[in-house]
N, C-alpha and C positions, 0 to 999 in steps of 0.2 A: 504494500500500500504506500503510495507516494505522498498522499495527503491524509491528514487526520481530520475526520469529520466531527463536528461538534454541534449538537443540537442547540438551537437558540430558544426553543419554546419549552414550556413546562408541560409534559405529557403525563403519562402514568408515573413516570419518574421525573422529578424536577430537573431542570437543566443544571449542569455543573456550575455555570456562571452564576445562576441564582443562588444556589447553595453556598458557593464560595463567597459571594457578596455578603450574605447574611452572616457567615462565619467571620468575615473581616470586620463587620460592624460590631459583632459581639466582642471580638478581641479588642477593638477600639474602646468600647464601653467598659471593658474590664481593666484595660491597661492604660488608657489615655494616650497611647502611642499614635501620633498623627499619621504615621506611615500607613497604618491599617485603614484609617479614614480616607486618606488620599486614594489608595488602591480601590476601596469600595466605591468611592465617587466616580472614579474612572470607569469601573465596570457598569455602573448605573448609566453614566453618560453614553457609553458605547451601545447600550440597549434602549436609548431614548426614543429612537424611531419606532421600535417594536412597542414600547410602552404607550406611545401616542396613537399609533395606528391600529394596533391589535393587542391591547392590554389584557384581554381575556385569555390570550395565549401564553402570557407570562405572569401568572398570578404571584408566584414566589418572588419574582423580581419586583413586582408592584409592592409586595410586602417589604422588600428591602428598601425601596424608595421611601415608603411610609416610615420605616424605622430610621432611615437617614434624616428625615425631616422632623421627626418627633423628638421631644425632650426625653431622653432615656433616664431611667433611675436604677439604682442598685439597692437591693435589700439584702443586707448581710445578717445572717442569724448565727450567732456564736453560741454553741452549746452542744451537749451530748445528744446525738441524733436519736437515741432511744429514750431519752427522758421526756416525761409528760410536759414539762414547761417548754421544751424545744418544739415538741409537736404542736402545742397550742399556738405558738407564734407562726409556725409553718402553715397551720390550718387557716389562719387569718389571711396570709398571702395567697394561698391556693383557692380561697373561697370565690374569688372573682377573676375573670379573664383580664390579664394585664400584659398586652402584647409588647409593651416597651419597657418592661421591668425585668431586670436580670436578678434572679435570686441566687445568692452565693451562700451555701451552707459552710460553716467553718467549725471544725472540731478543735477545741482548744488543745494546746500542747504541741507535740512534735509535728502533727499534721498541719497546724496553723503556721508553724515556723517554716515548713517547706513551701507552703502556699505563698507566704509572704516574700519568699525569694523571687517569685515571679510577679506578685501583686503587692508591692511594698505597703500600700495604703491599708491593707488588711492586718498588718502586723500589730498595730496599736489597738485594735479592737479587742476588748476583753468582756468577759461576763461581769455583770454588775451584782455585787453581793452574792456571788456563787449561783446566780440564776441565769437561765438562757436569756440572751440579750439580742435585740434587733436594732440595726442601724439603717435608717432610710437615707440614701444619698442621691444627690443630683450633681453631676459634673464633679464628683469626688468631694463635695462639700456635704457633710452629714448633719442631720438633725440630732438632737440629744438622744442618747441610747435609751431604749425602753425595754422593760421586762414584762409589762402588762399587755395582754392581747387587745384590750379595748383601746389603750393608748396607741398601740400600733395601728389599729384601724383609723384612728383620728389622724395620725401622721400620713397615712396613705390617702386621706381625703375622702373617706367613705363613712356611711352610716353603718352601725352594727346590723348584722343580718337579723331578720325577724323570725 
């Protein structure tokens, strides 16, 4: 084969460009590295004609475009993943669809130290008073840490579920 064919539309399997673009945006929102954002924007621009004329054929790329334009936020939950208090905070985040929110579970100790080697902003996040703690961040600026699920709901800007 002299040329490599690459699908530009999202069919039964999403196009590699669409998946890669969303991955680049996720890496940007986790690391803050502008190189990831620049590469994602280049991919979106290269598909601009498709998005404008046949958007239904590239739904995952349209999702990448929306992700690129939206204000992303990160929710970091520091705690033992098997503990009830950690699960309660995770349940608040999982209760509603949040397409532009990255949830980062952090297990304190050695796992957090290793993760902080790649994402330094996570290193300083700790459990408050030994309880699972959530940090809601936008552009790596975080609100006050919370341990109460109702307070987390308030920070996320939602009313409690009925």
